[in-house]
C-alpha positions in Angstrom: 9.2 -38.2 48.2 10.3 -39.8 45.9 13.3 -41.4 45.3 15.9 -39.5 43.1 13.6 -36.2 43.3 15.9 -33.9 45.1 19.4 -34.7 43.1 17.0 -34.1 39.5 15.7 -31.1 40.6 19.0 -29.9 42.2 20.8 -31.2 38.5 17.9 -28.9 36.7 18.7 -26.0 38.8 22.7 -26.7 38.7 21.9 -26.5 34.6 19.9 -23.1 34.9 22.6 -21.8 36.5 24.8 -22.9 34.5 23.3 -21.3 31.3 22.7 -18.0 32.6 26.6 -18.1 33.3 27.0 -18.8 29.6 24.6 -16.1 29.0 26.1 -13.6 30.7 29.7 -14.4 30.2 28.5 -13.2 26.3 26.6 -10.3 27.7 23.6 -11.4 26.0 20.1 -10.9 27.6 16.8 -13.2 26.4 14.4 -11.0 24.5 11.0 -10.6 25.7 8.3 -12.4 24.2 4.4 -12.0 24.1 3.6 -15.1 22.7 3.3 -18.8 24.4 5.2 -21.0 23.1 3.5 -24.4 21.6 3.4 -27.6 23.1 4.5 -29.0 19.9 6.3 -26.7 16.9 9.7 -27.1 15.5 11.7 -24.1 16.0 14.1 -22.5 13.4 17.5 -22.1 15.4 19.5 -19.4 13.1 21.3 -17.9 12.5 23.9 -20.4 12.7 27.1 -18.9 11.8 29.6 -20.5 14.2 29.8 -23.2 17.0 29.2 -20.8 19.5 25.7 -20.1 18.1 23.7 -23.4 18.5 25.2 -23.6 22.3 23.1 -20.3 22.7 20.3 -21.0 21.9 20.4 -23.9 24.1 21.1 -21.8 26.6 18.4 -19.4 26.1 15.5 -22.1 25.8 17.4 -23.5 29.3 16.8 -20.1 31.5 13.4 -19.7 29.9 12.2 -23.0 31.2 12.0 -24.4 27.6 12.5 -28.2 27.3 13.7 -29.3 23.7 15.0 -31.6 21.6 17.5 -31.4 19.0 18.6 -33.2 16.6 23.3 -33.5 16.6 25.8 -35.3 14.4 26.3 -38.6 16.0 30.0 -38.1 17.0 28.8 -35.6 19.1 27.4 -38.3 21.4 30.2 -40.1 21.8 32.6 -40.3 25.0 32.3 -38.5 28.0 30.6 -35.7 26.3 27.4 -38.3 25.3 25.6 -38.1 28.5 25.8 -34.3 28.9 24.2 -34.0 25.7 21.8 -36.4 25.6 20.3 -34.4 29.2 20.8 -31.1 27.1 17.5 -32.5 25.1 20.2 -34.0 22.3 19.0 -36.7 20.2 22.1 -38.6 17.7 21.7 -38.6 13.9 23.5 -41.3 12.1 24.1 -39.3 8.8 24.2 -42.0 6.4 20.9 -43.4 8.0 19.3 -40.2 7.7 17.0 -40.9 5.0 14.0 -41.4 7.0 14.2 -38.7 9.2 11.9 -36.7 8.3 9.1 -39.4 8.2 10.5 -40.9 11.9 9.8 -37.5 13.3 6.6 -36.5 11.9 5.6 -40.1 13.5 7.3 -38.7 16.2 5.0 -35.8 16.5 2.0 -38.0 16.3 2.8 -40.0 19.9 3.4 -36.6 21.4 1.5 -34.3 23.6 4.9 -32.4 24.0 7.7 -31.8 21.4 9.5 -29.1 20.8 11.9 -29.7 18.5 14.7 -27.4 17.6 16.8 -27.4 14.3 19.2 -25.5 13.0 17.9 -24.8 10.1 21.0 -23.1 7.7 22.4 -26.7 8.3 26.4 -25.4 8.1 28.0 -23.2 10.0 29.3 -21.4 6.4 27.6 -19.6 4.0 25.3 -21.8 1.5 23.2 -20.5 -0.9 19.9 -22.9 0.4 18.7 -23.6 4.0 18.3 -27.0 4.8 14.4 -27.9 4.3 14.2 -30.4 6.9 12.4 -28.2 9.4 9.8 -27.1 6.9 8.9 -30.6 5.7 8.5 -32.5 9.3 6.1 -28.8 10.1 4.3 -29.5 7.3 4.1 -33.1 7.4 2.9 -33.4 11.3 0.7 -30.3 10.6 2.3 -28.2 13.6 4.0 -25.0 14.0 7.3 -23.5 13.3 8.3 -21.1 15.7 11.3 -18.6 15.4 14.2 -19.1 17.7 16.6 -16.4 17.1 19.9 -15.1 18.0 21.3 -11.5 17.5 24.5 -10.7 18.0 24.2 -7.3 17.0 21.7 -6.4 20.0 23.1 -9.2 21.9 19.8 -11.2 22.6 17.8 -13.9 21.4 15.2 -15.9 22.2 11.5 -17.0 20.6 9.9 -14.9 18.4 6.3 -15.7 17.1 4.8 -18.6 15.2 3.6 -19.6 11.8 1.7 -22.8 10.6 3.5 -23.7 7.3 0.9 -23.8 4.0 1.0 -25.0 0.6 2.5 -22.0 -0.5 6.4 -22.6 0.3 7.3 -19.4 -1.2 4.9 -16.9 0.8 5.7 -18.8 4.1 9.4 -18.6 3.7 9.0 -14.6 2.8 7.4 -14.2 6.2 10.8 -16.7 7.7 13.2 -13.9 5.7 10.7 -11.1 7.1 12.0 -12.2 10.9 15.5 -13.0 10.6 16.1 -9.6 7.9 17.7 -8.1 11.0 19.4 -10.8 13.3 23.3 -11.3 12.7 25.3 -14.5 13.8 28.4 -14.0 15.5 30.2 -14.2 11.5 27.4 -12.2 9.4 29.5 -13.3 6.6 28.6 -17.2 7.2 24.7 -16.5 7.2 22.8 -17.6 4.2 19.5 -15.8 3.3 16.9 -17.8 4.6 15.9 -19.7 1.3 14.7 -23.5 0.6 15.6 -25.0 -3.1 11.8 -26.1 -3.4 11.3 -21.9 -3.9 13.0 -22.4 -7.2 11.2 -25.6 -8.5 
């Protein structure tokens, strides 16, 4: 047996148990999905209305056996929480150096056979007029599908819905996004923004 294999497996099981406990604490359930999760995709994490919505998405992925990579502000990775954030798939983003992030992630997709990138598309926990377009531009540039990840506090469920391969018609693509998320409610529904990109109004 390879040295360290048992501790690594044990650590993964502990993490999954903690994820199950987190979901049970919130009285959530994992929604069934008949679609396979693409090996390479950008996953929308929505709604994102409080600090609690994103950890729920991570827990749902863990109990579903989906290994994710996600982006977080650099401050989350400082101090004792840093190793845990990285263990959960987090990659720190320095905001004043984020100008090349889309291009860097497109390049990373070209190198990886498996990369599932989770992005909180609303970009903020407060209500805003537009979603951030990074998730869409990364998927378009890398030619990978966008997977609709969701939580819904109204039904106390969450999971991973259908996938969409983005086209050159941003408005038609976002119509599909809007249709899917129309009945999904965050913990604070008043903070939810209608899925809309600024590019649609140009």
